[in-house]
Structure formats: structure tokens, C-alpha cells
N, CA, C and O atoms as a GROMACS GRO file, in nm:
protein
  568
    1MET      N    1   8.168   8.093   9.323
    1MET     CA    2   8.141   8.128   9.204
    1MET      C    3   8.055   8.223   9.174
    1MET      O    4   8.022   8.218   9.056
    2SER      N    5   8.027   8.271   9.209
    2SER     CA    6   7.923   8.382   9.063
    2SER      C    7   7.859   8.272   8.969
    2SER      O    8   7.895   8.177   8.900
    3SER      N    9   7.711   8.356   9.016
    3SER     CA   10   7.622   8.323   8.830
    3SER      C   11   7.734   8.332   8.809
    3SER      O   12   7.827   8.257   8.838
    4ALA      N   13   7.729   8.465   8.736
    4ALA     CA   14   7.796   8.523   8.631
    4ALA      C   15   7.958   8.447   8.526
    4ALA      O   16   7.994   8.431   8.409
    5VAL      N   17   8.004   8.426   8.657
    5VAL     CA   18   8.110   8.342   8.566
    5VAL      C   19   8.123   8.191   8.600
    5VAL      O   20   8.229   8.132   8.620
    6SER      N   21   7.945   8.118   8.606
    6SER     CA   22   7.943   7.965   8.614
    6SER      C   23   7.853   7.966   8.507
    6SER      O   24   7.860   7.887   8.413
    7THR      N   25   7.792   8.028   8.514
    7THR     CA   26   7.747   8.060   8.307
    7THR      C   27   7.840   8.033   8.245
    7THR      O   28   7.884   7.919   8.263
    8LEU      N   29   7.878   8.079   8.193
    8LEU     CA   30   8.073   8.057   8.106
    8LEU      C   31   8.133   7.927   8.110
    8LEU      O   32   8.214   7.876   8.032
    9ARG      N   33   8.096   7.893   8.186
    9ARG     CA   34   8.115   7.702   8.148
    9ARG      C   35   8.207   7.692   8.024
    9ARG      O   36   8.208   7.786   7.945
   10ALA      N   37   8.250   7.631   8.011
   10ALA     CA   38   8.280   7.574   7.898
   10ALA      C   39   8.220   7.496   7.724
   10ALA      O   40   8.270   7.480   7.613
   11SER      N   41   8.064   7.461   7.806
   11SER     CA   42   7.974   7.425   7.738
   11SER      C   43   7.873   7.563   7.805
   11SER      O   44   7.853   7.514   7.917
   12ALA      N   45   7.831   7.640   7.808
   12ALA     CA   46   7.748   7.769   7.746
   12ALA      C   47   7.815   7.881   7.705
   12ALA      O   48   7.769   7.995   7.715
   13LEU      N   49   7.930   7.851   7.656
   13LEU     CA   50   7.916   7.963   7.495
   13LEU      C   51   7.986   7.875   7.393
   13LEU      O   52   8.077   7.798   7.422
   14PRO      N   53   7.926   7.896   7.245
   14PRO     CA   54   7.963   7.848   7.139
   14PRO      C   55   8.106   7.908   7.113
   14PRO      O   56   8.089   8.030   7.124
   15ASP      N   57   8.258   7.879   7.080
   15ASP     CA   58   8.351   7.922   7.037
   15ASP      C   59   8.346   8.057   6.954
   15ASP      O   60   8.415   8.153   6.987
   16GLY      N   61   8.259   8.061   6.842
   16GLY     CA   62   8.226   8.192   6.782
   16GLY      C   63   8.179   8.288   6.904
   16GLY      O   64   8.249   8.382   6.941
   17ALA      N   65   8.050   8.253   6.964
   17ALA     CA   66   8.015   8.361   7.051
   17ALA      C   67   8.111   8.367   7.180
   17ALA      O   68   8.064   8.442   7.265
   18LEU      N   69   8.197   8.324   7.206
   18LEU     CA   70   8.267   8.362   7.298
   18LEU      C   71   8.406   8.502   7.265
   18LEU      O   72   8.448   8.609   7.310
   19GLY      N   73   8.432   8.380   7.131
   19GLY     CA   74   8.501   8.525   7.029
   19GLY      C   75   8.419   8.675   7.078
   19GLY      O   76   8.453   8.766   7.153
   20CYS      N   77   8.288   8.650   6.990
   20CYS     CA   78   8.280   8.789   7.015
   20CYS      C   79   8.217   8.850   7.085
   20CYS      O   80   8.129   8.925   7.043
   21ALA      N   81   8.238   8.837   7.180
   21ALA     CA   82   8.158   8.850   7.308
   21ALA      C   83   8.347   8.893   7.381
   21ALA      O   84   8.331   8.937   7.494
   22GLY      N   85   8.446   8.891   7.356
   22GLY     CA   86   8.531   8.936   7.395
   22GLY      C   87   8.604   9.045   7.318
   22GLY      O   88   8.686   9.126   7.363
   23ALA      N   89   8.541   9.026   7.148
   23ALA     CA   90   8.525   9.186   7.091
   23ALA      C   91   8.456   9.261   7.156
   23ALA      O   92   8.501   9.363   7.210
   24LEU      N   93   8.380   9.238   7.161
   24LEU     CA   94   8.166   9.328   7.226
   24LEU      C   95   8.270   9.378   7.356
   24LEU      O   96   8.238   9.472   7.429
   25LEU      N   97   8.386   9.309   7.373
   25LEU     CA   98   8.430   9.425   7.546
   25LEU      C   99   8.550   9.468   7.506
   25LEU      O  100   8.594   9.532   7.602
   26ALA      N  101   8.636   9.469   7.411
   26ALA     CA  102   8.750   9.564   7.357
   26ALA      C  103   8.663   9.661   7.333
   26ALA      O  104   8.728   9.763   7.354
   27LEU      N  105   8.511   9.705   7.289
   27LEU     CA  106   8.442   9.734   7.232
   27LEU      C  107   8.411   9.856   7.296
   27LEU      O  108   8.440   9.972   7.268
   28ALA      N  109   8.328   9.794   7.411
   28ALA     CA  110   8.308   9.843   7.517
   28ALA      C  111   8.391   9.904   7.565
   28ALA      O  112   8.371  10.025   7.558
   29CYS      N  113   8.550   9.850   7.653
   29CYS     CA  114   8.569   9.926   7.670
   29CYS      C  115   8.688  10.078   7.613
   29CYS      O  116   8.753  10.167   7.668
   30TYR      N  117   8.668  10.044   7.510
   30TYR     CA  118   8.717  10.170   7.409
   30TYR      C  119   8.715  10.251   7.390
   30TYR      O  120   8.789  10.349   7.403
   31ALA      N  121   8.539  10.209   7.313
   31ALA     CA  122   8.450  10.267   7.278
   31ALA      C  123   8.480  10.445   7.276
   31ALA      O  124   8.488  10.503   7.167
   32ASN      N  125   8.498  10.538   7.440
   32ASN     CA  126   8.565  10.672   7.475
   32ASN      C  127   8.652  10.668   7.387
   32ASN      O  128   8.623  10.765   7.316
   33ALA      N  129   8.728  10.625   7.349
   33ALA     CA  130   8.819  10.734   7.269
   33ALA      C  131   8.773  10.730   7.086
   33ALA      O  132   8.855  10.755   6.997
   34LEU      N  133   8.683  10.708   7.070
   34LEU     CA  134   8.650  10.766   6.912
   34LEU      C  135   8.619  10.894   6.895
   34LEU      O  136   8.620  10.943   6.782
   35GLN      N  137   8.586  10.968   7.003
   35GLN     CA  138   8.581  11.092   7.000
   35GLN      C  139   8.698  11.175   7.119
   35GLN      O  140   8.685  11.270   7.197
   36GLY      N  141   8.798  11.094   7.088
   36GLY     CA  142   8.916  11.214   7.160
   36GLY      C  143   9.022  11.228   6.918
   36GLY      O  144   9.021  11.180   6.805
   37ASP      N  145   9.099  11.360   7.030
   37ASP     CA  146   9.208  11.365   6.942
   37ASP      C  147   9.306  11.348   6.905
   37ASP      O  148   9.339  11.234   6.872
   38TYR      N  149   9.363  11.420   6.897
   38TYR     CA  150   9.609  11.326   6.893
   38TYR      C  151   9.591  11.435   6.997
   38TYR      O  152   9.555  11.550   7.019
   39VAL      N  153   9.641  11.323   7.046
   39VAL     CA  154   9.760  11.347   7.157
   39VAL      C  155   9.906  11.296   7.208
   39VAL      O  156   9.952  11.187   7.171
   40PHE      N  157   9.982  11.394   7.306
   40PHE     CA  158  10.134  11.278   7.335
   40PHE      C  159  10.178  11.352   7.183
   40PHE      O  160  10.161  11.459   7.125
   41ASP      N  161  10.234  11.242   7.164
   41ASP     CA  162  10.341  11.203   7.007
   41ASP      C  163  10.217  11.165   6.898
   41ASP      O  164  10.278  11.116   6.803
   42ASP      N  165  10.161  11.164   6.885
   42ASP     CA  166  10.056  11.142   6.794
   42ASP      C  167  10.113  11.257   6.718
   42ASP      O  168  10.178  11.203   6.628
   43THR      N  169  10.127  11.422   6.703
   43THR     CA  170  10.207  11.515   6.644
   43THR      C  171  10.305  11.467   6.588
   43THR      O  172  10.324  11.482   6.467
   44TYR      N  173  10.427  11.363   6.707
   44TYR     CA  174  10.549  11.321   6.591
   44TYR      C  175  10.565  11.225   6.474
   44TYR      O  176  10.635  11.227   6.372
   45ALA      N  177  10.465  11.131   6.529
   45ALA     CA  178  10.398  11.054   6.452
   45ALA      C  179  10.280  10.976   6.358
   45ALA      O  180  10.265  10.857   6.331
   46ILE      N  181  10.202  11.099   6.321
   46ILE     CA  182  10.111  11.127   6.249
   46ILE      C  183  10.116  11.241   6.203
   46ILE      O  184  10.187  11.253   6.102
   47THR      N  185  10.046  11.364   6.256
   47THR     CA  186  10.081  11.438   6.165
   47THR      C  187  10.170  11.493   6.133
   47THR      O  188  10.169  11.509   6.011
   48GLY      N  189  10.294  11.554   6.201
   48GLY     CA  190  10.354  11.614   6.167
   48GLY      C  191  10.446  11.498   6.048
   48GLY      O  192  10.476  11.567   5.950
   49ASN      N  193  10.494  11.360   6.030
   49ASN     CA  194  10.547  11.260   5.978
   49ASN      C  195  10.454  11.230   5.862
   49ASN      O  196  10.340  11.185   5.876
   50ALA      N  197  10.538  11.272   5.696
   50ALA     CA  198  10.522  11.256   5.585
   50ALA      C  199  10.509  11.157   5.544
   50ALA      O  200  10.417  11.122   5.469
   51ASP      N  201  10.613  11.079   5.589
   51ASP     CA  202  10.576  10.859   5.554
   51ASP      C  203  10.373  10.875   5.544
   51ASP      O  204  10.319  10.831   5.442
   52VAL      N  205  10.300  10.926   5.635
   52VAL     CA  206  10.212  10.904   5.705
   52VAL      C  207  10.117  10.976   5.638
   52VAL      O  208  10.024  10.926   5.574
   53THR      N  209  10.142  11.102   5.653
   53THR     CA  210  10.084  11.240   5.554
   53THR      C  211  10.075  11.243   5.419
   53THR      O  212   9.998  11.282   5.331
   54GLY      N  213  10.220  11.167   5.437
   54GLY     CA  214  10.246  11.303   5.261
   54GLY      C  215  10.227  11.357   5.194
   54GLY      O  216  10.199  11.342   5.075
   55ALA      N  217  10.247  11.491   5.305
   55ALA     CA  218  10.255  11.618   5.275
   55ALA      C  219  10.407  11.632   5.207
   55ALA      O  220  10.449  11.737   5.157
   56ASP      N  221  10.460  11.543   5.212
   56ASP     CA  222  10.552  11.575   5.128
   56ASP      C  223  10.581  11.569   4.941
   56ASP      O  224  10.684  11.566   4.873
   57GLY      N  225  10.424  11.569   4.907
   57GLY     CA  226  10.405  11.498   4.790
   57GLY      C  227  10.398  11.283   4.705
   57GLY      O  228  10.330  11.215   4.628
   58VAL      N  229  10.540  11.269   4.810
   58VAL     CA  230  10.491  11.128   4.764
   58VAL      C  231  10.420  11.065   4.750
   58VAL      O  232  10.328  11.075   4.832
   59ALA      N  233  10.407  10.968   4.653
   59ALA     CA  234  10.326  10.878   4.684
   59ALA      C  235  10.310  10.756   4.748
   59ALA      O  236  10.412  10.693   4.776
   60TRP      N  237  10.214  10.716   4.772
   60TRP     CA  238  10.281  10.605   4.857
   60TRP      C  239  10.309  10.468   4.850
   60TRP      O  240  10.293  10.380   4.934
   61TRP      N  241  10.353  10.467   4.739
   61TRP     CA  242  10.400  10.316   4.673
   61TRP      C  243  10.549  10.412   4.585
   61TRP      O  244  10.622  10.384   4.490
   62ALA      N  245  10.538  10.533   4.679
   62ALA     CA  246  10.713  10.518   4.592
   62ALA      C  247  10.772  10.554   4.729
   62ALA      O  248  10.886  10.601   4.730
   63ALA      N  249  10.709  10.538   4.841
   63ALA     CA  250  10.801  10.557   4.963
   63ALA      C  251  10.781  10.418   5.053
   63ALA      O  252  10.829  10.407   5.165
   64LEU      N  253  10.733  10.354   5.011
   64LEU     CA  254  10.801  10.208   5.037
   64LEU      C  255  10.918  10.216   5.124
   64LEU      O  256  10.940  10.231   5.245
   65PRO      N  257  11.023  10.193   4.956
   65PRO     CA  258  11.100  10.217   5.008
   65PRO      C  259  11.193  10.239   5.113
   65PRO      O  260  11.271  10.164   5.172
   66ARG      N  261  11.150  10.425   5.127
   66ARG     CA  262  11.227  10.468   5.274
   66ARG      C  263  11.120  10.423   5.390
   66ARG      O  264  11.174  10.429   5.500
   67ILE      N  265  10.964  10.375   5.396
   67ILE     CA  266  10.936  10.338   5.522
   67ILE      C  267  11.038  10.223   5.578
   67ILE      O  268  11.090  10.201   5.688
   68PHE      N  269  11.041  10.161   5.449
   68PHE     CA  270  11.086  10.016   5.469
   68PHE      C  271  11.310   9.943   5.497
   68PHE      O  272  11.380   9.845   5.526
   69LEU      N  273  11.311  10.121   5.451
   69LEU     CA  274  11.449  10.084   5.439
   69LEU      C  275  11.560  10.183   5.501
   69LEU      O  276  11.682  10.174   5.490
   70ALA      N  277  11.466  10.307   5.588
   70ALA     CA  278  11.554  10.445   5.557
   70ALA      C  279  11.486  10.578   5.668
   70ALA      O  280  11.534  10.681   5.715
   71HIS      N  281  11.310  10.488   5.680
   71HIS     CA  282  11.306  10.626   5.832
   71HIS      C  283  11.260  10.506   5.898
   71HIS      O  284  11.227  10.400   5.845
   72ASP      N  285  11.262  10.548   6.066
   72ASP     CA  286  11.220  10.516   6.145
   72ASP      C  287  11.080  10.558   6.182
   72ASP      O  288  11.017  10.646   6.125
   73PHE      N  289  11.034  10.477   6.291
   73PHE     CA  290  10.906  10.515   6.317
   73PHE      C  291  10.843  10.629   6.270
   73PHE      O  292  10.731  10.618   6.220
   74TRP      N  293  10.916  10.776   6.282
   74TRP     CA  294  10.891  10.911   6.318
   74TRP      C  295  10.862  10.970   6.199
   74TRP      O  296  10.797  11.074   6.193
   75GLY      N  297  10.908  10.908   6.094
   75GLY     CA  298  10.948  10.911   5.934
   75GLY      C  299  11.088  10.987   5.905
   75GLY      O  300  11.100  11.033   5.791
   76GLN      N  301  11.244  11.014   6.034
   76GLN     CA  302  11.303  11.011   6.066
   76GLN      C  303  11.446  10.943   6.013
   76GLN      O  304  11.504  10.863   6.087
   77ARG      N  305  11.504  10.978   5.877
   77ARG     CA  306  11.620  10.878   5.880
   77ARG      C  307  11.712  10.767   5.932
   77ARG      O  308  11.816  10.747   5.869
   78ILE      N  309  11.690  10.709   6.015
   78ILE     CA  310  11.736  10.608   6.130
   78ILE      C  311  11.839  10.546   6.057
   78ILE      O  312  11.831  10.427   6.026
   79ASP      N  313  11.978  10.646   6.012
   79ASP     CA  314  12.086  10.660   5.966
   79ASP      C  315  12.104  10.754   6.135
   79ASP      O  316  12.154  10.744   6.247
   80LYS      N  317  12.029  10.838   6.052
   80LYS     CA  318  12.054  11.013   6.155
   80LYS      C  319  12.094  10.963   6.203
   80LYS      O  320  12.099  10.843   6.176
   81PRO      N  321  12.202  11.057   6.401
   81PRO     CA  322  12.232  11.015   6.528
   81PRO      C  323  12.185  11.060   6.573
   81PRO      O  324  12.220  11.051   6.691
   82ASP      N  325  12.066  11.153   6.551
   82ASP     CA  326  11.942  11.165   6.672
   82ASP      C  327  11.841  11.105   6.650
   82ASP      O  328  11.753  11.125   6.733
   83SER      N  329  11.806  11.012   6.535
   83SER     CA  330  11.721  10.914   6.504
   83SER      C  331  11.664  10.792   6.606
   83SER      O  332  11.774  10.743   6.585
   84HIS      N  333  11.604  10.707   6.687
   84HIS     CA  334  11.561  10.706   6.795
   84HIS      C  335  11.528  10.560   6.705
   84HIS      O  336  11.416  10.510   6.715
   85LYS      N  337  11.621  10.503   6.628
   85LYS     CA  338  11.632  10.377   6.584
   85LYS      C  339  11.514  10.325   6.584
   85LYS      O  340  11.542  10.216   6.532
   86SER      N  341  11.356  10.320   6.612
   86SER     CA  342  11.248  10.274   6.578
   86SER      C  343  11.203  10.204   6.492
   86SER      O  344  11.170  10.288   6.408
   87TRP      N  345  11.174  10.098   6.447
   87TRP     CA  346  11.149  10.121   6.293
   87TRP      C  347  11.037   9.998   6.269
   87TRP      O  348  11.072   9.880   6.264
   88ARG      N  349  10.907  10.040   6.256
   88ARG     CA  350  10.815   9.967   6.298
   88ARG      C  351  10.752   9.994   6.105
   88ARG      O  352  10.634  10.022   6.084
   89PRO      N  353  10.836   9.980   6.010
   89PRO     CA  354  10.744   9.998   5.886
   89PRO      C  355  10.596   9.920   5.836
   89PRO      O  356  10.524   9.983   5.758
   90VAL      N  357  10.558   9.804   5.875
   90VAL     CA  358  10.386   9.827   5.901
   90VAL      C  359  10.339   9.903   6.044
   90VAL      O  360  10.218   9.882   6.052
   91THR      N  361  10.367   9.954   6.122
   91THR     CA  362  10.232  10.032   6.175
   91THR      C  363  10.267  10.179   6.088
   91THR      O  364  10.164  10.219   6.032
   92THR      N  365  10.380  10.262   6.064
   92THR     CA  366  10.392  10.324   5.946
   92THR      C  367  10.318  10.315   5.878
   92THR      O  368  10.225  10.396   5.869
   93LEU      N  369  10.333  10.201   5.800
   93LEU     CA  370  10.195  10.218   5.595
   93LEU      C  371  10.067  10.137   5.682
   93LEU      O  372  10.060  10.028   5.626
   94SER      N  373   9.996  10.138   5.758
   94SER     CA  374   9.881  10.148   5.836
   94SER      C  375   9.846  10.264   5.907
   94SER      O  376   9.732  10.300   5.879
   95LEU      N  377   9.906  10.340   5.994
   95LEU     CA  378   9.911  10.447   5.962
   95LEU      C  379   9.841  10.542   5.827
   95LEU      O  380   9.732  10.598   5.811
   96ARG      N  381  10.004  10.522   5.717
   96ARG     CA  382   9.997  10.636   5.645
   96ARG      C  383   9.773  10.569   5.577
   96ARG      O  384   9.688  10.655   5.595
   97LEU      N  385   9.730  10.448   5.522
   97LEU     CA  386   9.638  10.332   5.486
   97LEU      C  387   9.468  10.436   5.606
   97LEU      O  388   9.352  10.450   5.567
   98CYS      N  389   9.520  10.476   5.722
   98CYS     CA  390   9.415  10.535   5.780
   98CYS      C  391   9.394  10.673   5.735
   98CYS      O  392   9.289  10.706   5.680
   99HIS      N  393   9.512  10.773   5.762
   99HIS     CA  394   9.572  10.863   5.677
   99HIS      C  395   9.491  10.913   5.584
   99HIS      O  396   9.424  11.015   5.574
  100ALA      N  397   9.517  10.786   5.495
  100ALA     CA  398   9.445  10.875   5.313
  100ALA      C  399   9.274  10.801   5.337
  100ALA      O  400   9.178  10.877   5.324
  101LEU      N  401   9.255  10.683   5.364
  101LEU     CA  402   9.151  10.683   5.416
  101LEU      C  403   9.018  10.773   5.516
  101LEU      O  404   8.896  10.766   5.505
  102GLY      N  405   9.077  10.830   5.584
  102GLY     CA  406   8.943  10.881   5.717
  102GLY      C  407   9.033  11.037   5.671
  102GLY      O  408   9.059  11.074   5.785
  103GLY      N  409   9.076  11.114   5.607
  103GLY     CA  410   9.096  11.259   5.578
  103GLY      C  411   9.242  11.293   5.692
  103GLY      O  412   9.252  11.412   5.723
  104GLY      N  413   9.316  11.225   5.735
  104GLY     CA  414   9.378  11.282   5.872
  104GLY      C  415   9.290  11.252   5.912
  104GLY      O  416   9.301  11.134   5.882
  105ARG      N  417   9.155  11.261   5.985
  105ARG     CA  418   9.114  11.302   6.057
  105ARG      C  419   9.106  11.161   6.241
  105ARG      O  420   9.064  11.046   6.253
  106PRO      N  421   9.160  11.245   6.325
  106PRO     CA  422   9.230  11.130   6.492
  106PRO      C  423   9.073  11.055   6.508
  106PRO      O  424   9.080  10.939   6.549
  107GLU      N  425   8.938  11.103   6.482
  107GLU     CA  426   8.804  11.010   6.509
  107GLU      C  427   8.815  10.859   6.363
  107GLU      O  428   8.758  10.750   6.370
  108ALA      N  429   8.892  10.901   6.267
  108ALA     CA  430   8.953  10.777   6.117
  108ALA      C  431   9.087  10.635   6.274
  108ALA      O  432   9.103  10.535   6.343
  109HIS      N  433   9.119  10.729   6.233
  109HIS     CA  434   9.229  10.712   6.351
  109HIS      C  435   9.176  10.566   6.428
  109HIS      O  436   9.158  10.453   6.382
  110HIS      N  437   9.161  10.624   6.563
  110HIS     CA  438   9.070  10.566   6.673
  110HIS      C  439   8.977  10.483   6.655
  110HIS      O  440   8.968  10.398   6.744
  111ILE      N  441   8.879  10.473   6.542
  111ILE     CA  442   8.779  10.392   6.491
  111ILE      C  443   8.910  10.270   6.418
  111ILE      O  444   8.903  10.148   6.435
  112PHE      N  445   8.987  10.319   6.364
  112PHE     CA  446   9.045  10.170   6.300
  112PHE      C  447   9.160  10.118   6.432
  112PHE      O  448   9.251  10.055   6.378
  113ASN      N  449   9.179  10.125   6.561
  113ASN     CA  450   9.211  10.135   6.654
  113ASN      C  451   9.187  10.053   6.757
  113ASN      O  452   9.236   9.959   6.819
  114VAL      N  453   9.076  10.136   6.752
  114VAL     CA  454   8.935  10.031   6.884
  114VAL      C  455   8.926   9.901   6.784
  114VAL      O  456   8.948   9.804   6.856
  115VAL      N  457   8.896   9.843   6.604
  115VAL     CA  458   8.846   9.772   6.578
  115VAL      C  459   8.944   9.692   6.558
  115VAL      O  460   8.925   9.572   6.540
  116LEU      N  461   9.098   9.763   6.557
  116LEU     CA  462   9.186   9.676   6.560
  116LEU      C  463   9.219   9.562   6.664
  116LEU      O  464   9.276   9.456   6.640
  117HIS      N  465   9.176   9.602   6.770
  117HIS     CA  466   9.167   9.616   6.914
  117HIS      C  467   9.060   9.422   6.982
  117HIS      O  468   9.064   9.334   7.069
  118ALA      N  469   8.993   9.463   6.873
  118ALA     CA  470   8.817   9.464   6.902
  118ALA      C  471   8.815   9.281   6.792
  118ALA      O  472   8.737   9.186   6.800
  119ALA      N  473   8.931   9.304   6.706
  119ALA     CA  474   8.989   9.217   6.636
  119ALA      C  475   9.105   9.089   6.659
  119ALA      O  476   9.101   8.976   6.610
  120ALA      N  477   9.237   9.166   6.778
  120ALA     CA  478   9.277   9.158   6.896
  120ALA      C  479   9.218   9.026   6.954
  120ALA      O  480   9.243   8.906   6.936
  121SER      N  481   9.146   9.085   7.018
  121SER     CA  482   9.056   8.989   7.154
  121SER      C  483   8.981   8.949   7.105
  121SER      O  484   8.896   8.990   7.184
  122PHE      N  485   8.865   8.842   6.960
  122PHE     CA  486   8.797   8.795   6.954
  122PHE      C  487   8.915   8.719   6.868
  122PHE      O  488   8.869   8.667   6.766
  123LEU      N  489   9.039   8.702   6.884
  123LEU     CA  490   9.121   8.556   6.765
  123LEU      C  491   9.212   8.557   6.944
  123LEU      O  492   9.286   8.459   6.951
  124VAL      N  493   9.216   8.656   7.089
  124VAL     CA  494   9.304   8.594   7.144
  124VAL      C  495   9.213   8.578   7.274
  124VAL      O  496   9.268   8.603   7.381
  125ALA      N  497   9.037   8.525   7.276
  125ALA     CA  498   8.916   8.453   7.325
  125ALA      C  499   8.945   8.319   7.223
  125ALA      O  500   8.947   8.229   7.307
  126MET      N  501   8.966   8.260   7.104
  126MET     CA  502   8.959   8.127   7.039
  126MET      C  503   9.042   8.124   7.060
  126MET      O  504   9.030   8.051   7.158
  127LEU      N  505   9.175   8.151   7.053
  127LEU     CA  506   9.287   8.093   7.039
  127LEU      C  507   9.311   8.054   7.208
  127LEU      O  508   9.402   7.973   7.223
  128SER      N  509   9.260   8.087   7.302
  128SER     CA  510   9.200   8.052   7.462
  128SER      C  511   9.181   7.948   7.530
  128SER      O  512   9.219   7.872   7.619
  129ARG      N  513   9.052   7.997   7.392
  129ARG     CA  514   8.984   7.825   7.345
  129ARG      C  515   9.067   7.744   7.346
  129ARG      O  516   9.107   7.668   7.434
  130ASP      N  517   9.111   7.770   7.183
  130ASP     CA  518   9.193   7.628   7.155
  130ASP      C  519   9.268   7.557   7.217
  130ASP      O  520   9.266   7.434   7.226
  131SER      N  521   9.360   7.657   7.280
  131SER     CA  522   9.468   7.611   7.442
  131SER      C  523   9.422   7.542   7.537
  131SER      O  524   9.488   7.484   7.623
  132GLY      N  525   9.228   7.550   7.517
  132GLY     CA  526   9.174   7.439   7.608
  132GLY      C  527   9.100   7.515   7.740
  132GLY      O  528   9.035   7.453   7.825
  133ALA      N  529   9.129   7.695   7.741
  133ALA     CA  530   9.076   7.698   7.834
  133ALA      C  531   8.906   7.692   7.822
  133ALA      O  532   8.832   7.668   7.727
  134ASP      N  533   8.881   7.726   7.966
  134ASP     CA  534   8.697   7.763   7.934
  134ASP      C  535   8.618   7.881   7.946
  134ASP      O  536   8.684   7.973   7.995
  135ALA      N  537   8.524   7.905   7.925
  135ALA     CA  538   8.541   8.024   7.880
  135ALA      C  539   8.514   8.124   7.984
  135ALA      O  540   8.440   8.214   7.944
  136ALA      N  541   8.532   8.129   8.042
  136ALA     CA  542   8.562   8.276   8.160
  136ALA      C  543   8.741   8.252   8.139
  136ALA      O  544   8.803   8.347   8.187
  137SER      N  545   8.786   8.197   8.107
  137SER     CA  546   8.972   8.205   8.161
  137SER      C  547   8.972   8.253   7.977
  137SER      O  548   9.079   8.272   7.918
  138ALA      N  549   8.870   8.262   7.925
  138ALA     CA  550   8.945   8.320   7.746
  138ALA      C  551   8.872   8.427   7.774
  138ALA      O  552   8.845   8.456   7.657
  139LEU      N  553   8.800   8.538   7.858
  139LEU     CA  554   8.774   8.597   7.880
  139LEU      C  555   8.828   8.658   7.917
  139LEU      O  556   8.856   8.763   7.859
  140VAL      N  557   8.885   8.620   8.062
  140VAL     CA  558   8.980   8.681   8.114
  140VAL      C  559   9.130   8.724   8.077
  140VAL      O  560   9.215   8.785   8.142
  141ALA      N  561   9.132   8.662   7.932
  141ALA     CA  562   9.278   8.668   7.896
  141ALA      C  563   9.274   8.808   7.759
  141ALA      O  564   9.360   8.868   7.695
  142VAL      N  565   9.099   8.810   7.768
  142VAL     CA  566   9.096   8.951   7.585
  142VAL      C  567   9.114   9.010   7.680
  142VAL      O  568   9.130   9.132   7.676
   0.00000   0.00000   0.00000
């Protein structure tokens, strides 16, 4: 066993520090995404989706019924034959919030997603630890 792994034994890191290490690991892995542009299906899911951009002039609160009841992830009526039928209202709302706060800039979306990934990594490390994993295993789980 390497010395780096042996220092991550169960008693080596307090739980909070372990969670922070998981979050920092995620930040280090995905920091290169921060200066990226919109790519691939972002054109349809974000920039071309009025449910996200509000380009149709509908206020966010007025868009809630269509986001939750009538539209798919791509902003199209879910009952249309050519709809993808992918219903992700919480994701659509988070994209709309990010678009509103970040002014539609891709950097804002990337920052938001990297921070969410870091938070999820923190929680996975903590959950792994609470489930009885040692520190090294908890970091591998991240």
C-alpha cells in the first residue's frame, strides 16, 4: 500500500475534511470547463429553449405550468409526436435560474455545474464515510 493511501486511513482525516477533499478533487478535475463555450446539444437545451432563456417574454413564474406540465426538456410540447419525451422540470428550472443570474453567458452555466458537482462529491464522500468506508475508499467513491 502506498504511503499516500496509508495516510488516508479512517483516523487520518476528520469527516468534514474528507468531504472537502472530495469537493476539491471535483473542482480540480473540472476547472478546465469554466472557460468553455456552449457545445453540442446546448444550442437546443439552453440557448434555443424559451423555457430556459425567457426569450418569449414569459416570466419565470408564468412558465412554471408549461415547464412542469406541458413541455419536454428541450422546450417543446411533450404531447407532440416528435417530442423527445424527456421530462426534466427541475433541470430546466435550474438552467433558467442560471441563465437569469449569469446573463446567458456559458461561463455562468459551467461555474454553476462545477459547483454542483463539487457539492455532490462532498456529499458522496460524507455518505461513503457514514456507510463505514475508510477515507481512501470514500475518496475513490467520489
